[in-house]
VEXDREN-2710 file (C-alpha; in Angstrom, 1 decimal):
% VEXDREN-2710
k/r/px/py/pz
1/MET/-6.6/12.1/8.0
2/THR/-6.6/15.3/5.9
3/ALA/-3.2/16.5/4.7
4/GLU/-2.8/20.2/5.5
5/LEU/-0.8/21.6/2.7
6/VAL/1.3/24.8/2.6
7/ARG/2.0/26.8/-0.5
8/GLY/3.9/24.8/-3.1
9/GLN/3.4/21.4/-1.3
10/ASN/1.8/18.5/-3.1
11/HIS/0.0/15.3/-2.1
12/PRO/-1.1/12.1/-4.0
13/VAL/-4.7/11.8/-5.2
14/SER/-5.4/8.1/-5.3
15/GLN/-9.0/8.3/-6.4
16/SER/-10.2/9.1/-9.9
17/ARG/-13.5/10.7/-8.8
18/VAL/-13.1/13.5/-6.4
19/GLU/-14.8/16.8/-5.4
20/ILE/-13.2/20.1/-4.7
21/ARG/-14.7/22.1/-1.9
22/VAL/-14.3/25.8/-1.5
23/SER/-15.0/27.7/1.7
24/ALA/-14.4/31.4/1.2
25/GLY/-14.9/34.3/3.6
26/THR/-16.9/36.2/1.0
27/PRO/-18.9/35.4/-2.1
28/VAL/-16.5/34.5/-4.9
29/LEU/-16.7/33.2/-8.5
30/ALA/-15.2/29.6/-8.6
31/LEU/-13.8/28.4/-11.9
32/ALA/-11.8/25.6/-13.3
33/SER/-9.0/25.9/-15.9
34/LEU/-7.5/23.2/-18.1
35/ALA/-3.9/23.4/-19.2
36/ASP/-1.3/21.3/-20.9
37/GLU/1.9/19.8/-19.5
38/GLN/3.6/23.2/-19.7
39/GLY/0.7/25.0/-18.0
40/ARG/-0.4/26.7/-21.2
41/LEU/-4.1/27.5/-21.9
42/ALA/-5.2/27.3/-25.5
43/GLY/-8.5/28.2/-27.0
44/THR/-11.8/29.1/-25.3
45/GLY/-12.7/25.6/-24.1
46/VAL/-10.3/25.7/-21.2
47/LEU/-12.3/27.5/-18.6
48/ALA/-15.3/26.0/-16.8
49/HIS/-17.5/28.9/-15.4
50/PRO/-21.2/29.5/-14.6
51/GLY/-21.9/30.2/-18.3
52/ALA/-20.2/27.0/-19.5
53/ARG/-20.0/24.8/-16.5
54/SER/-19.0/21.4/-17.9
55/LEU/-15.8/20.4/-19.6
56/PRO/-14.5/16.8/-20.0
57/GLY/-14.1/15.5/-16.5
58/VAL/-14.9/18.8/-14.7
59/HIS/-18.2/20.3/-13.6
60/ALA/-18.0/23.8/-12.1
61/PRO/-20.4/25.5/-9.6
62/ALA/-23.3/27.6/-11.0
63/ASP/-23.5/30.7/-9.0
64/LEU/-21.6/33.4/-7.0
65/ALA/-21.4/32.1/-3.4
66/ASP/-19.0/31.7/-0.4
67/ARG/-19.2/27.9/-0.6
68/HIS/-18.7/25.8/-3.8
69/THR/-18.2/22.2/-4.8
70/PHE/-16.6/21.0/-8.0
71/ALA/-17.2/17.5/-9.4
72/VAL/-14.1/16.1/-11.0
73/ASP/-13.6/12.7/-12.8
74/LEU/-9.9/12.4/-13.5
75/ASP/-10.4/9.4/-15.8
76/ALA/-12.6/11.5/-18.0
77/VAL/-10.1/14.4/-18.4
78/ALA/-8.8/14.7/-21.9
79/ALA/-5.4/13.1/-22.5
80/ASP/-3.7/16.4/-23.5
81/VAL/-4.8/18.0/-20.2
82/HIS/-2.2/17.7/-17.5
83/ARG/-3.4/20.4/-15.0
84/VAL/-6.8/21.2/-13.6
85/GLY/-6.7/24.6/-11.8
86/VAL/-9.2/25.8/-9.3
87/LEU/-9.6/29.6/-9.6
88/LEU/-11.3/32.0/-7.2
89/VAL/-12.2/35.5/-8.4
90/LEU/-13.7/38.4/-6.5
91/PRO/-16.8/39.7/-8.4
92/PRO/-17.1/43.4/-9.5
93/GLY/-18.9/45.4/-6.8
94/GLY/-17.6/43.1/-4.0
95/PRO/-14.5/43.3/-1.9
96/VAL/-11.6/44.9/-3.8
97/ARG/-8.8/42.5/-2.7
98/PHE/-8.4/39.1/-1.1
99/GLY/-6.2/40.6/1.6
100/ALA/-9.4/42.4/3.0
101/VAL/-11.4/39.2/3.5
102/PRO/-10.9/36.1/5.6
103/ALA/-8.6/33.4/4.2
104/SER/-10.3/30.9/1.9
105/TYR/-10.0/27.2/2.4
106/VAL/-9.9/24.7/-0.5
107/ALA/-9.9/20.9/-0.1
108/VAL/-9.9/17.9/-2.3
109/ALA/-12.2/15.1/-1.0
110/ALA/-13.6/11.8/-2.1
111/ALA/-16.7/12.1/-4.3
112/ASP/-20.2/12.3/-3.0
113/GLY/-19.5/13.9/0.3
114/GLY/-16.5/11.7/1.2
115/THR/-13.6/12.5/3.5
116/GLU/-11.1/15.1/2.7
117/ILE/-7.8/14.0/1.2
118/ALA/-5.9/17.3/1.3
119/GLY/-6.7/20.9/2.3
120/TYR/-5.1/24.3/1.8
121/THR/-5.7/27.7/3.5
122/LEU/-4.9/30.6/1.2
123/THR/-3.0/32.9/3.4
124/GLY/-0.6/35.8/2.5
125/LEU/-2.8/37.4/-0.2
126/ASP/-3.0/41.2/-0.4
127/VAL/-4.1/43.2/-3.4
128/GLU/-5.0/40.2/-5.6
129/THR/-8.5/39.9/-7.0
130/ALA/-8.0/36.5/-8.7
131/VAL/-6.1/33.5/-7.5
132/ILE/-5.1/30.0/-8.6
133/ALA/-6.0/28.2/-5.3
134/LEU/-4.7/24.8/-6.1
135/GLU/-4.2/22.5/-9.1
136/LEU/-4.6/18.8/-9.8
137/TYR/-1.8/17.7/-12.0
138/ARG/-0.8/14.5/-13.9
139/ARG/2.7/13.1/-13.2
140/GLN/3.9/9.8/-14.7
141/GLY/0.3/8.6/-15.1
142/ALA/-0.8/9.5/-11.6
143/TRP/-2.6/12.5/-10.3
144/LYS/-1.5/14.8/-7.4
145/VAL/-2.8/18.0/-5.9
146/ARG/-0.6/21.0/-5.3
147/ALA/-1.3/24.1/-3.2
148/VAL/-0.6/27.1/-5.4
149/GLY/-2.0/30.3/-3.9
150/GLN/-0.8/32.4/-6.9
151/GLY/-2.7/35.7/-7.0
152/TYR/-3.2/38.4/-9.7
153/ALA/-3.9/42.0/-8.8
154/ASP/-5.3/42.7/-12.3
155/GLY/-7.9/40.0/-12.1
156/LEU/-9.0/37.0/-14.1
157/GLY/-7.9/38.5/-17.4
158/ALA/-4.3/38.8/-16.2
159/LEU/-4.4/35.2/-14.8
160/LEU/-5.6/33.8/-18.2
161/ALA/-3.0/35.8/-20.1
162/ASP/-0.3/34.6/-17.8
163/GLY/-1.3/31.1/-18.8
164/GLY/-0.3/31.8/-22.4
165/MET/-3.7/33.0/-23.7
166/PRO/-3.5/36.0/-26.1
167/VAL/-4.4/39.2/-24.1
168/PRO/-7.5/40.1/-26.2
169/ALA/-8.8/36.5/-25.9
170/ALA/-8.0/36.4/-22.2
171/ARG/-9.9/39.7/-21.6
172/GLU/-12.9/38.5/-23.6
173/LEU/-13.1/35.1/-21.8
174/ALA/-12.8/36.9/-18.4
175/ALA/-15.5/39.3/-19.3
176/THR/-17.7/36.4/-20.4
177/ALA/-17.2/34.6/-17.1
178/LEU/-17.9/37.7/-15.1
179/ARG/-21.1/38.6/-17.0
180/THR/-22.7/35.5/-15.6
181/VAL/-22.6/37.1/-12.1
182/ALA/-22.5/40.9/-12.9
183/PRO/-23.9/43.3/-15.4
184/ALA/-21.9/43.6/-18.6
185/LYS/-20.9/47.2/-17.9
186/GLU/-19.3/46.1/-14.6
187/ALA/-17.3/43.2/-16.1
188/ASP/-14.5/45.3/-17.3
189/VAL/-14.2/47.6/-14.2
190/THR/-10.6/48.1/-12.9
191/LEU/-10.8/48.0/-9.1
192/ALA/-8.6/50.6/-7.3
193/ALA/-6.5/49.6/-4.4
194/MET/-7.9/50.2/-0.9
195/PRO/-6.5/53.2/1.1
196/THR/-4.2/52.3/4.0
197/LEU/-5.8/51.8/7.3
198/VAL/-3.7/54.5/8.9
199/GLY/-4.9/57.0/6.4
200/ASP/-8.5/55.9/6.9
201/LEU/-8.3/56.3/10.7
202/ARG/-6.3/59.5/11.0
203/ALA/-7.7/61.8/8.4
204/PRO/-11.2/63.0/7.7
205/GLN/-12.7/61.4/4.6
206/ALA/-12.1/63.7/1.7
207/PRO/-14.5/63.9/-1.3
208/ALA/-14.1/61.0/-3.6
209/GLN/-11.7/61.5/-6.4
210/ALA/-9.8/59.3/-8.9
211/PRO/-7.0/57.6/-7.0
212/ALA/-3.4/57.9/-8.2
213/PRO/-2.1/54.8/-9.9
214/ALA/-0.5/52.5/-7.3
215/PRO/2.8/50.6/-8.0
216/GLU/2.2/47.1/-9.1
217/PRO/3.7/44.2/-7.1
218/PRO/6.3/42.1/-8.9
219/ASP/5.0/39.8/-11.5
220/PRO/3.7/36.5/-10.1
221/ILE/5.7/33.4/-11.0
222/PRO/3.7/30.3/-12.2
223/VAL/4.2/27.2/-10.1
224/SER/5.4/24.3/-12.3
225/GLY/3.3/21.2/-12.4
226/ALA/6.3/18.9/-12.8
227/PRO/9.9/18.7/-11.4
228/TYR/11.9/21.5/-12.9
229/THR/13.7/20.6/-16.0
230/GLY/14.0/24.0/-17.7
231/ALA/12.9/27.5/-17.6
232/PRO/10.2/28.8/-19.9
233/GLY/11.5/28.7/-23.4
234/SER/13.9/25.8/-22.8
235/ALA/14.1/23.1/-25.3
236/PRO/15.3/19.5/-24.9
237/ALA/18.4/18.6/-26.9
238/GLY/18.0/16.1/-29.7
239/ASP/20.9/13.9/-28.5
240/GLY/19.4/12.9/-25.2
241/SER/21.4/15.3/-23.2
242/PRO/19.8/17.6/-20.5
243/PRO/17.5/20.4/-21.7
244/THR/19.0/23.8/-22.6
245/ILE/18.1/26.2/-19.9
246/SER/17.0/29.8/-20.5
247/TYR/17.8/32.0/-17.5
248/THR/15.8/35.0/-18.7
249/HIS/14.3/36.4/-15.5
250/PRO/10.6/37.3/-15.6
251/ARG/10.8/39.3/-12.3
252/ARG/13.3/41.7/-13.7
253/ARG/10.9/43.3/-16.1
254/ARG/7.6/45.1/-15.7
255/THR/4.4/44.9/-17.6
256/SER/2.6/48.1/-16.4
257/SER/0.8/50.2/-18.9
258/GLU/2.8/53.2/-17.7
259/PRO/6.6/53.1/-17.7
260/PRO/8.1/53.2/-14.2
261/GLU/11.1/55.1/-13.2
262/PRO/14.0/53.6/-15.2
263/ALA/16.4/51.4/-13.4
264/PRO/20.1/52.3/-13.4
265/ARG/22.1/51.0/-16.3
266/ALA/24.6/48.3/-15.6
267/ALA/28.2/49.2/-16.2
268/ALA/29.9/47.8/-19.3
269/ALA/31.6/44.5/-18.9
270/ALA/35.2/44.7/-17.8
271/GLU/36.2/42.5/-20.8
272/PRO/34.5/41.7/-24.1
273/GLY/32.2/38.7/-23.8
274/GLN/31.9/39.0/-20.0
275/PRO/28.6/39.8/-18.3
276/PRO/28.0/43.4/-17.2
277/ARG/29.0/44.3/-13.7
278/PRO/25.9/44.2/-11.4
279/VAL/24.4/47.4/-10.1
280/ALA/22.3/47.9/-7.0
281/GLY/18.7/48.7/-8.0
282/ASP/19.1/47.1/-11.4
283/ALA/15.4/46.2/-11.6
284/SER/12.2/48.0/-12.5
285/GLY/10.2/49.9/-10.0
286/TRP/8.8/53.3/-9.0
287/SER/11.4/54.0/-6.3
288/MET/14.8/52.8/-5.3
289/ASP/13.3/50.7/-2.5
290/GLU/10.9/49.0/-4.9
291/ARG/13.7/48.4/-7.4
292/LEU/15.9/46.8/-4.7
293/TYR/12.9/44.8/-3.5
294/ASN/12.4/43.4/-7.0
295/GLN/16.1/42.8/-7.4
296/VAL/16.3/40.8/-4.2
297/TRP/13.4/38.7/-5.3
298/GLY/15.0/38.3/-8.7
299/MET/18.2/37.0/-7.1
300/PHE/16.1/34.6/-5.0
301/GLU/14.4/33.2/-8.1
302/ASP/17.6/33.1/-10.1
303/LEU/19.3/31.0/-7.4
304/ALA/16.2/28.7/-7.1
305/ARG/16.1/28.1/-10.9
306/THR/19.8/27.6/-11.5
307/VAL/20.1/25.1/-8.6
308/ALA/17.0/23.4/-9.9
309/ALA/18.6/23.1/-13.3
310/TYR/21.8/21.7/-11.8
311/ARG/19.9/19.1/-9.7
312/SER/17.8/18.2/-12.7
313/ALA/20.9/17.6/-14.8
314/VAL/22.5/15.5/-12.1
315/GLU/19.3/13.4/-11.8
316/PHE/19.2/13.0/-15.6
317/ALA/22.9/11.9/-15.6
318/ASP/22.2/9.4/-12.7
319/SER/19.1/7.9/-14.4
320/ARG/21.0/7.6/-17.8
321/MET/23.9/5.9/-16.1
322/ASP/21.5/3.5/-14.3
323/ARG/19.8/2.7/-17.5
324/GLU/23.1/2.0/-19.3
325/LEU/24.3/-0.1/-16.5
326/ASP/21.1/-2.1/-16.6
327/ASP/21.4/-2.6/-20.3
328/ALA/25.1/-3.7/-19.9
329/LEU/24.2/-6.3/-17.2
330/SER/21.2/-7.7/-19.1
331/ASP/23.3/-8.3/-22.3
332/PRO/24.8/-11.9/-22.1
333/ARG/27.7/-10.8/-24.3
334/HIS/29.0/-8.6/-21.4
335/ARG/29.1/-11.4/-18.9
336/ILE/32.1/-13.0/-20.6
337/GLY/35.5/-11.3/-20.7
338/GLY/36.0/-7.7/-19.8
339/SER/33.4/-6.1/-22.0
340/GLY/31.0/-5.7/-19.0
341/ASN/33.5/-3.7/-17.1
342/ALA/34.2/-1.5/-20.1
343/ALA/30.5/-0.8/-20.5
344/ARG/30.2/0.1/-16.9
345/ASP/33.2/2.4/-17.0
346/THR/31.8/4.1/-20.1
347/ALA/28.5/4.7/-18.4
348/ARG/30.1/6.2/-15.4
349/ALA/32.4/8.4/-17.5
350/ARG/29.4/9.8/-19.4
351/ARG/27.7/10.5/-16.1
352/GLU/30.7/12.4/-14.8
353/GLU/30.9/14.4/-18.0
354/LEU/27.3/15.5/-17.8
355/VAL/27.7/16.4/-14.1
356/ALA/30.8/18.4/-14.8
357/GLN/29.0/20.3/-17.5
358/ALA/26.1/21.0/-15.1
359/GLN/28.5/22.1/-12.4
360/ALA/30.3/24.5/-14.8
361/VAL/27.0/26.2/-15.6
362/LEU/26.0/26.3/-11.9
363/ASP/29.4/27.8/-11.0
364/ARG/29.1/30.5/-13.7
365/ASP/25.6/31.5/-12.5
366/LEU/26.7/31.5/-8.8
367/VAL/29.7/33.8/-9.6
368/GLN/27.3/36.3/-11.1
369/LEU/24.8/36.1/-8.2
370/ILE/27.6/36.4/-5.6
371/ALA/28.9/39.5/-7.4
372/GLU/25.3/40.9/-7.4
373/ALA/24.8/40.2/-3.7
374/GLU/28.1/42.0/-2.9
375/VAL/26.8/45.2/-4.4
376/VAL/23.1/44.9/-3.4
377/GLU/23.6/44.1/0.3
378/PRO/25.5/47.3/1.2
379/ALA/22.9/49.4/-0.7
380/LEU/19.8/48.1/1.1
381/PRO/17.7/50.5/3.2
382/ALA/17.4/49.8/6.9
383/SER/14.1/47.9/6.6
384/TYR/15.9/45.4/4.2
385/ALA/19.4/45.5/5.8
386/ARG/21.1/43.2/8.2
387/TRP/21.7/44.6/11.7
388/ASP/25.4/44.8/11.0
389/ASN/24.9/47.0/8.0
390/PRO/26.4/50.5/8.4
391/VAL/23.1/52.0/7.3
392/TRP/21.8/51.6/10.9
393/HIS/24.4/54.1/12.2
394/GLY/22.9/57.0/10.3
395/HIS/19.3/55.8/10.4
396/ARG/16.6/58.2/11.4
397/THR/12.9/57.6/12.0
398/PRO/11.3/58.0/8.5
399/GLU/8.2/60.0/7.6
400/GLU/6.7/57.1/5.6
401/GLY/6.5/53.4/6.1
402/PRO/8.7/50.9/4.2
403/LEU/7.7/48.5/1.4
404/ALA/8.9/45.4/3.2
405/LEU/10.8/44.0/6.2
406/ARG/13.7/41.6/6.4
407/LEU/13.1/38.6/8.5
408/GLY/16.4/36.8/8.0
409/ASP/18.4/35.1/5.2
410/LEU/17.8/32.1/2.9
411/HIS/20.4/29.8/1.4
412/LEU/20.7/26.4/-0.4
413/PRO/23.3/23.7/0.3
414/GLU/25.0/24.1/-3.1
415/ARG/26.4/27.5/-1.9
416/PRO/25.5/28.2/1.8
417/ASP/27.6/31.4/1.8
418/LEU/25.3/33.0/-0.8
419/ARG/22.6/34.5/1.4
420/ILE/19.4/36.0/-0.1
421/PRO/17.5/38.4/2.2
422/MET/14.1/37.1/3.1
423/LEU/11.7/40.0/2.7
424/VAL/8.1/40.2/3.6
425/ARG/5.7/42.9/2.4
426/VAL/4.1/45.3/4.9
427/PRO/1.6/45.8/6.3
428/LEU/1.9/42.2/7.5
429/GLU/-1.0/40.2/6.2
430/ARG/0.0/37.2/8.3
431/GLY/1.2/37.0/11.9
432/LEU/4.6/35.6/12.7
433/TRP/5.3/32.6/14.9
434/ILE/8.8/32.1/16.2
435/ASP/9.0/28.4/17.1
436/ASN/10.9/27.9/20.3
437/GLY/10.1/24.2/20.4
438/ARG/12.6/21.4/19.7
439/THR/10.4/19.2/17.6
440/GLY/11.1/18.8/13.9
441/SER/14.4/20.7/13.9
442/GLU/17.8/19.1/14.2
443/ALA/19.5/22.4/15.1
444/ALA/16.8/23.0/17.8
445/MET/17.1/19.5/19.2
446/ALA/20.9/19.9/19.6
447/MET/20.4/23.2/21.5
448/ASP/19.9/23.7/25.2
449/THR/16.2/24.4/25.9
450/ASP/16.9/27.6/27.9
451/ARG/19.2/29.0/25.2
452/LEU/16.7/28.1/22.5
453/ARG/13.9/30.0/24.3
454/ARG/16.1/33.0/24.9
455/ALA/17.2/33.1/21.2
456/ALA/13.6/32.9/20.1
457/MET/12.6/35.8/22.4
458/ASP/15.7/37.9/21.3
459/MET/14.6/37.3/17.7
460/ALA/11.1/38.6/18.4
461/VAL/12.4/41.7/20.1
462/ALA/14.7/42.3/17.1
463/HIS/11.8/42.1/14.8
464/ALA/9.8/44.5/17.0
465/VAL/12.6/47.0/17.1
466/ARG/13.0/46.9/13.3
467/LEU/9.3/47.4/12.8
468/LEU/9.3/50.5/15.1
469/ALA/12.6/51.9/13.7
470/VAL/11.5/51.9/10.0
471/HIS/8.0/53.3/10.5
472/PRO/7.0/56.9/11.5
473/ALA/7.3/57.4/15.2
474/ASP/3.6/57.2/15.9
475/ARG/2.7/54.4/13.5
476/PHE/3.0/51.4/15.9
477/SER/2.0/50.6/19.4
478/VAL/3.6/47.5/20.9
479/HIS/2.0/45.3/23.5
480/VAL/3.6/42.3/25.2
481/ILE/2.0/39.3/27.0
482/ASP/4.6/37.6/29.1
483/ALA/2.4/35.8/31.6
484/ALA/5.2/34.1/33.6
485/GLY/7.8/36.9/33.2
486/ALA/10.2/34.5/31.6
487/GLY/11.1/36.9/28.7
488/ALA/12.1/39.8/30.9
489/ALA/15.8/39.7/30.0
490/SER/15.0/39.9/26.2
491/LEU/12.3/42.5/26.7
492/ALA/14.6/44.8/28.7
493/PRO/15.6/47.1/25.8
494/LEU/12.0/47.7/24.9
495/VAL/11.1/48.5/28.5
496/ARG/14.1/50.7/29.1
497/ALA/13.4/52.8/26.0
498/GLY/9.8/53.3/27.1
499/VAL/8.4/52.3/23.7
500/LEU/5.8/49.8/24.9
501/ALA/2.2/50.8/25.1
502/ALA/2.1/49.4/28.6
503/PRO/4.3/47.2/30.9
504/PRO/4.4/43.6/29.8
505/ALA/1.2/41.9/30.9
506/ALA/1.8/39.2/33.5
507/GLY/-0.4/36.5/34.9
508/ALA/-3.9/35.5/33.8
509/ALA/-5.3/38.9/34.7
510/GLY/-2.8/40.6/32.4
511/VAL/-3.5/38.2/29.6
512/THR/-7.3/38.9/29.9
513/ARG/-6.9/42.6/30.0
514/THR/-4.6/42.9/27.0
515/LEU/-6.6/40.6/24.8
516/ALA/-9.9/42.4/25.7
517/GLU/-8.4/45.8/24.8
518/LEU/-7.1/44.6/21.4
519/THR/-10.3/42.6/20.6
520/ARG/-12.4/45.7/21.4
521/ARG/-10.2/47.7/19.0
522/VAL/-10.6/45.2/16.2
523/ASP/-14.4/45.2/16.7
524/LEU/-14.7/49.0/16.8
525/VAL/-12.5/49.6/13.8
526/GLN/-14.3/47.0/11.7
527/MET/-17.7/48.6/12.5
528/ALA/-16.3/52.1/11.8
529/LEU/-14.9/51.0/8.4
530/LYS/-18.1/49.2/7.4
531/ALA/-20.1/52.3/8.4
532/GLY/-17.8/54.5/6.3
533/ALA/-17.0/56.7/9.3
534/PRO/-13.5/55.8/10.6
535/GLU/-13.1/59.3/12.1
536/ASP/-16.0/58.6/14.5
537/LEU/-14.0/56.1/16.6
538/PRO/-14.2/56.6/20.4
539/PRO/-11.4/58.9/21.6
540/ASP/-9.8/56.2/23.7
541/VAL/-9.1/54.0/20.7
542/ASP/-5.5/54.0/19.6
543/THR/-5.5/54.6/15.8
544/ALA/-1.9/53.5/15.4
545/ASP/-1.2/50.0/14.2
546/GLN/-0.8/47.5/17.0
547/LEU/1.8/44.7/17.4
548/LEU/1.1/42.1/20.1
549/ILE/4.0/39.9/21.2
550/VAL/2.9/36.8/23.0
551/HIS/5.5/34.8/24.9
552/ASP/5.2/31.3/26.3
553/PHE/1.7/30.6/25.0
554/PRO/-0.5/29.0/26.3
555/HIS/0.8/29.9/29.9
556/GLY/-1.8/32.1/31.5
557/PHE/-4.4/31.5/28.8
558/ASP/-7.9/30.0/29.5
559/ASP/-10.4/28.9/26.9
560/ARG/-11.8/32.4/26.4
561/ALA/-8.3/33.9/26.0
562/VAL/-7.4/31.3/23.4
563/THR/-10.6/32.1/21.4
564/GLN/-9.7/35.8/21.5
565/LEU/-6.2/35.1/20.3
566/ARG/-7.5/33.1/17.4
567/TYR/-9.9/36.0/16.6
568/LEU/-7.0/38.5/16.6
569/ALA/-5.0/36.2/14.3
570/ASP/-7.9/35.9/11.9
571/GLU/-9.3/39.4/11.9
572/GLY/-6.6/41.6/13.3
573/ALA/-4.3/42.1/10.4
574/ALA/-7.0/43.6/8.2
575/VAL/-7.5/46.4/10.7
576/GLY/-4.0/47.0/11.8
577/VAL/-3.5/44.5/14.7
578/HIS/-0.6/42.2/14.1
579/LEU/0.5/39.1/16.0
580/LEU/4.0/37.9/16.8
581/MET/4.0/34.7/18.8
582/VAL/6.9/33.0/20.5
583/ALA/5.6/29.5/21.3
584/ASP/6.2/25.8/21.3
585/ARG/3.3/24.1/19.5
586/ASP/3.7/20.9/21.6
587/GLU/3.0/22.8/24.8
588/ALA/-0.4/23.8/23.4
589/SER/-1.2/20.2/22.3
590/ALA/-3.8/19.9/25.1
591/TYR/-6.1/22.1/22.9
592/GLY/-5.9/19.5/20.1
593/PRO/-7.1/20.5/16.6
594/LEU/-8.8/23.6/18.0
595/LEU/-5.6/25.5/17.5
596/ASP/-4.6/24.1/14.1
597/PRO/-6.1/27.1/12.2
598/LEU/-4.1/29.4/14.4
599/TRP/-0.8/27.8/13.5
600/ARG/-1.7/27.6/9.8
601/SER/-2.5/31.3/9.8
602/LEU/0.9/32.3/11.1
603/MET/4.3/32.3/9.2
604/ARG/6.6/30.0/11.1
605/LEU/10.2/31.1/11.7
606/SER/12.9/29.4/13.6
607/PRO/15.5/31.0/15.9
608/VAL/18.1/28.5/14.7
609/PRO/19.0/27.5/11.1
610/ASP/16.2/25.3/9.7
611/ASN/15.1/24.3/6.2
612/HIS/11.4/24.6/6.7
613/LEU/10.6/27.1/3.9
614/ALA/9.9/26.3/0.3
615/ASP/9.9/28.6/-2.7
616/PRO/6.9/28.8/-5.0
617/TRP/8.7/28.0/-8.2
618/VAL/10.7/24.8/-7.9
619/HIS/10.0/23.9/-4.3
620/HIS/13.5/23.8/-2.8
621/ALA/13.8/23.4/0.9
622/TRP/15.5/26.7/1.8
623/THR/17.5/27.0/5.0
624/PHE/16.3/30.0/7.0
625/GLU/18.7/31.9/9.3
626/PRO/17.4/34.6/11.6
627/ASP/19.0/38.1/11.4
628/LEU/20.2/39.1/14.9
629/PRO/22.4/42.0/16.0
630/PRO/26.1/41.1/16.4
631/GLN/27.2/40.0/19.9
632/GLY/27.9/43.0/22.0
633/SER/26.5/45.5/19.5
634/ARG/24.3/48.4/20.7
635/VAL/22.5/48.8/17.4
636/LEU/19.1/47.8/19.0
637/ASP/19.5/50.3/21.8
638/GLN/20.5/53.1/19.4
639/ALA/17.6/52.4/17.2
640/LEU/15.2/52.4/20.2
641/ASP/16.7/55.6/21.5
642/ARG/16.0/57.3/18.1
643/VAL/12.4/55.9/18.2
644/ALA/11.9/57.3/21.7
645/GLU/13.3/60.7/20.8
646/ALA/11.2/60.9/17.7
647/ARG/8.1/60.1/19.8
648/ARG/8.9/62.8/22.2
649/THR/9.3/65.4/19.5
650/THR/6.1/64.5/17.6
651/ARG/3.8/64.5/20.7
652/PRO/1.6/67.6/20.9
END
């Protein structure tokens, strides 16, 4: 059975000879990189590409294509190579970003056409033009595969430079690889970002002109190939103690060629030797919203890394104590008298000393992060803020869409009261799936089924209200499929405010009608964009982005409706049709593996606290908690009233 990986997950590779299969939605250049234990690339013989296909143990594909196969002999890989990366690159003259093409699928399989060992679907990409899809890495003499999915908007050169290669050498090697599939003059082209769909559909096409430089996304963070034992730049101590950790934060800087708007300066420390007081927006960015977005992600990574360092130090202390206890028990001299007990006491004391040191460092970092959270949370805009944030009291429908949306909070068991906002960029490149099933979640299993289903639907409505409230009044149309009518109580605020495009669709006929309308819209917009004439859409096509809420799937769905839903999940986001499902996967089990790609394409969220999410840096299991309005609050109704009023005033 194939292991279906998610980003950051790994799986053992028991065979030495394997092949890596790539199935992309568009012709791509498939390369292989070789790196050392720290993930660094060195020299020019570290990239297998069509112009230099073979490296020790790795044979890369020859041409530009949408399907590729790598041949890998792990026994033949050089001893100093610890990571073999699989890279996918969009060629010059092709699609300008991975977010505009169907998700690629990469699998590790037994050699010579054997069965798949593990597979990974690259979802969640946006403006990236080069991506590290997965990597085979060596760990304690054995090989594993990790799903990486780390993309680079600036292309292959930026990817290689991020691996430690000098920038001039990285650019030259990237140009050499691209020349094998494109003319030399195209190899160094910088591809501009695509215009937004709303802009394409609503405005006549203006004469071509040089686009204004777009803000860069935050710097991507490399995924470590080994358990976290230190940040980049950390060095092991010479006395056998845990490594010294550098907490320099790569996300709190910017590497753009043009300087962004400067971040506010932190206030001076209250006392000499103390860290500066945190300031909201103390990160690089072109606007306050972008600075706050980068700062939140910086806090997320800081918490991940400092907890990883603490756990690594505790693991080191435990392993050293075990080793010292084993040595004490194996020494015959310690079996006589009390010397054995003394040796054991000494080993335990050393362990407690190391753990205490690690705890002190963790406590210091947590104090700083808590202080930062206390100033950042009140300063967040409505799209990032909790529903109990006072910003909602004075919120008005904006003229421009937000950078990101808050889906909930994340925390770790070391400090559960330190909550980091979970933000997702918009427009949504993946649909959302709110899991109202009880399988796989202790909190869900302990909850009454009816309450769990109501909580899931309330969560979906809250997300829909936030999406409407933080976008311009005419930006989104919301459709609902509630075939059995079981979600009527949760949907009441949306119905009362009159913000739905149509009444919730009920029964099989309503399901068929709604899916047919949205499928037709996807088809027409795709054809219009490919023809370069988005203004020629039929007048009955709604040019606003569409949000489809599906409740109690698969109730009311036949095979054709299931196929249409899968089509919307795969193709809809690229043309402004977004999916929000409230469903129990077990209830759709009758469809078997037919629906596996659907679930993989959606971001799973839970209406109750659940630790089903992992970060891309050190792979902690983070507990996700949904953000819902306080009990008895009218904040949703007030937000919907403002949306409805804004729609009335903007209609011609």
